[in-house]
C-alpha positions in Angstrom: 0.7 -10.8 -75.4 -0.2 -7.9 -73.1 -2.4 -7.0 -70.3 -4.0 -3.6 -69.6 -5.6 -3.6 -66.2 -8.0 -0.8 -65.5 -8.1 0.6 -61.9 -11.4 0.6 -60.1 -11.6 3.3 -57.5 -14.3 3.4 -54.9 -15.3 6.4 -52.9 -16.7 6.5 -49.3 -18.5 9.7 -48.5 -18.3 11.2 -45.0 -21.9 10.1 -44.1 -20.8 6.4 -44.1 -22.8 5.4 -47.2 -20.7 3.5 -49.8 -21.3 4.5 -53.3 -20.8 2.4 -56.4 -17.3 2.3 -57.9 -16.5 5.0 -60.4 -15.5 4.0 -63.9 -11.8 3.9 -64.3 -11.9 6.1 -67.4 -13.3 8.9 -65.3 -10.4 9.0 -62.8 -6.8 9.9 -63.1 -4.5 7.3 -61.6 -0.7 7.0 -61.7 1.2 4.1 -63.3 1.7 2.5 -66.7 -1.4 2.8 -68.9 -3.3 4.8 -66.3 -2.1 8.4 -66.6 -5.0 8.5 -69.1 -7.8 6.0 -69.5 -6.5 2.6 -70.3 -6.3 1.8 -74.0 -6.5 -1.2 -76.3 -3.2 -3.0 -76.9 -1.1 -2.2 -80.0 0.0 -5.8 -80.6 -2.8 -6.7 -83.1 -1.9 -3.8 -85.3 1.8 -4.6 -85.1 1.1 -8.3 -85.8 -1.1 -7.5 -88.9 1.4 -5.0 -90.2 4.2 -7.5 -89.9 2.1 -10.2 -91.5 1.4 -8.1 -94.6 5.1 -7.3 -95.1 6.6 -10.7 -94.5 3.8 -12.4 -96.3 4.3 -10.4 -99.5 8.0 -11.0 -99.3 7.3 -14.7 -99.3 5.1 -14.4 -102.3 7.9 -12.8 -104.2 10.8 -15.0 -103.0 8.9 -18.3 -103.7 8.1 -17.1 -107.3 4.4 -17.1 -106.7 4.6 -13.5 -107.8 7.1 -12.2 -110.3 10.2 -10.5 -109.0 8.9 -7.4 -110.8 6.5 -7.2 -107.9 9.3 -6.5 -105.5 8.5 -2.8 -105.6 5.1 -3.6 -104.0 7.0 -5.3 -101.2 9.1 -2.2 -100.7 6.0 0.0 -100.7 4.4 -2.4 -98.1 7.5 -2.0 -95.9 7.3 1.8 -96.1 3.6 1.9 -95.6 1.6 -0.6 -93.5 4.7 -2.4 -92.4 6.7 0.4 -90.8 3.8 2.8 -90.0 1.6 0.1 -88.5 4.4 -1.4 -86.4 5.5 2.1 -85.2 2.0 3.0 -84.1 1.4 -0.4 -82.5 4.8 -0.2 -80.7 4.3 3.3 -79.4 0.8 2.4 -78.2 2.3 -0.5 -76.3 5.0 1.8 -74.8 2.2 4.2 -73.7 0.6 1.3 -71.8 3.8 0.4 -70.1 4.4 -2.8 -72.2 8.1 -3.2 -72.8 8.0 -6.4 -74.9 5.3 -5.3 -77.4 6.7 -1.7 -77.6 10.2 -2.7 -78.3 9.2 -5.2 -80.9 6.9 -2.8 -82.7 9.2 0.2 -82.8 12.3 -2.0 -83.5 10.7 -3.8 -86.5 9.2 -0.6 -87.8 12.8 0.6 -88.1 13.9 -2.7 -89.7 11.3 -2.6 -92.4 11.7 1.1 -93.1 15.5 0.7 -93.3 15.3 -2.4 -95.5 13.0 -0.6 -97.9 15.4 2.3 -98.0 18.3 0.0 -98.7 16.6 -1.9 -101.5 15.0 1.2 -103.1 17.8 3.8 -102.9 21.1 2.4 -101.7 21.4 -1.0 -103.4 22.2 0.5 -106.8 25.0 2.9 -105.6 26.6 0.1 -103.4 26.6 -2.3 -106.3 28.1 0.3 -108.7 30.8 1.1 -106.2 31.7 -2.4 -104.9 30.0 -4.9 -107.0 27.0 -7.3 -106.5 29.0 -9.5 -104.1 29.8 -6.6 -101.8 26.2 -5.7 -101.5 25.0 -9.2 -101.0 27.5 -9.8 -98.1 26.6 -6.4 -96.5 22.9 -7.2 -96.8 23.5 -10.7 -95.3 25.2 -9.1 -92.3 22.2 -6.8 -91.9 19.8 -9.8 -91.9 22.0 -11.7 -89.4 21.9 -8.7 -87.0 18.2 -8.7 -87.1 18.0 -12.4 -86.7 19.8 -12.0 -83.4 17.4 -9.2 -82.4 14.5 -11.6 -83.3 16.0 -14.4 -81.3 15.7 -12.3 -78.2 12.0 -11.9 -78.7 11.5 -15.5 -79.6 13.0 -16.4 -76.2 10.8 -13.9 -74.5 7.7 -14.9 -76.3 8.2 -18.6 -75.3 6.9 -17.5 -71.8 3.8 -15.8 -73.2 2.1 -18.2 -75.6 2.6 -20.5 -78.6 0.7 -18.0 -80.8 3.3 -15.3 -79.9 6.3 -17.6 -80.0 5.7 -19.0 -83.5 5.9 -15.8 -85.5 9.2 -14.8 -83.9 10.7 -18.2 -84.4 9.6 -18.3 -88.1 10.9 -14.8 -88.6 14.3 -15.9 -87.2 14.4 -18.8 -89.7 13.5 -16.5 -92.6 16.2 -14.0 -91.7 18.9 -16.7 -91.3 17.9 -18.6 -94.5 17.8 -15.4 -96.6 21.2 -14.3 -95.1 22.7 -17.6 -96.3 21.3 -17.1 -99.7 22.9 -13.6 -99.9 26.2 -15.0 -98.7 26.2 -17.4 -101.6 26.5 -14.6 -104.1 26.0 -15.8 -107.6 26.1 -19.5 -106.8 23.5 -21.6 -108.5 22.1 -22.9 -105.2 21.2 -19.5 -103.8 17.9 -19.3 -105.7 16.7 -22.5 -104.2 17.7 -21.4 -100.7 15.9 -18.0 -101.2 12.8 -19.9 -102.3 12.9 -21.9 -99.0 13.2 -18.7 -97.1 10.2 -17.4 -99.1 8.0 -20.4 -98.0 9.0 -19.8 -94.4 8.1 -16.1 -94.9 4.6 -17.1 -96.0 4.2 -19.4 -93.0 5.4 -16.5 -90.8 2.8 -14.2 -92.4 0.1 -16.6 -91.5 1.4 -17.0 -87.9 1.6 -13.3 -87.3 -1.9 -12.8 -88.9 -3.2 -15.5 -86.6 -1.8 -13.8 -83.6 -3.4 -10.5 -84.5 -6.7 -12.1 -85.4 -6.8 -14.1 -82.2 -6.4 -11.0 -80.0 -8.9 -9.0 -81.9 -11.6 -11.6 -82.2 -11.2 -13.1 -78.7 -11.4 -9.6 -77.1 -14.3 -8.5 -79.4 -16.4 -11.6 -78.9 -15.4 -12.0 -75.2 -14.6 -15.7 -75.7 -11.7 -17.7 -77.0 -12.6 -18.2 -80.6 -9.0 -18.7 -81.6 -6.8 -20.4 -79.0 -3.6 -18.6 -78.0 -2.1 -21.7 -76.3 -0.6 -19.8 -73.3 2.6 -21.0 -71.8 2.3 -22.8 -68.6 3.5 -20.8 -65.7 6.3 -22.3 -63.6 6.0 -22.4 -59.9 8.3 -20.0 -58.1 11.0 -21.4 -55.9 11.7 -19.8 -52.6 
């Protein structure tokens, strides 16, 4: 999803002899990612953090795990979800990567806020306004983040299929769960939430695949897991 190009700076001494290029890490150079030695991308960490959080949500929503395990989902949001995405996003910003940085920091806020809502604010809201009031407010929260996610799905369509798929599935998860919350206490909402849970599991696999593909392909210096990059369109003058 990102590129981090390292500058290569050659030096020519006054005697006319050309020396070998100095390593980029030893030279200060201006520009995104080069004020200090270029670093590894933060996208894999963000992708894995998101995969853990959304994957565990899917396990609870589908009923594979008991709803009593919901507190583990909340802890996952607070921990690896929010922290991992925040670090990954800030690392992307440091390298001058707008897309990965905004996604990482934005979703870190989403997971942290969602965990806060479910752990500390759901009870008082339900006590003050009732279950339906909380469900509708939470549905609005999910819809707002579905719109946020749609922006990144559109952007990721120009990067690769491996990047596009997690955002698209996340959009579906948010919309389906929002519909389930809008249904209140209707009998059909449990089935709709379960559908959202299965999409969440798929999304967890897709995000995990993205993280694994970047890590393994870079580490092994070959395309072990294909990213299916988007075809570049020719520019029109």
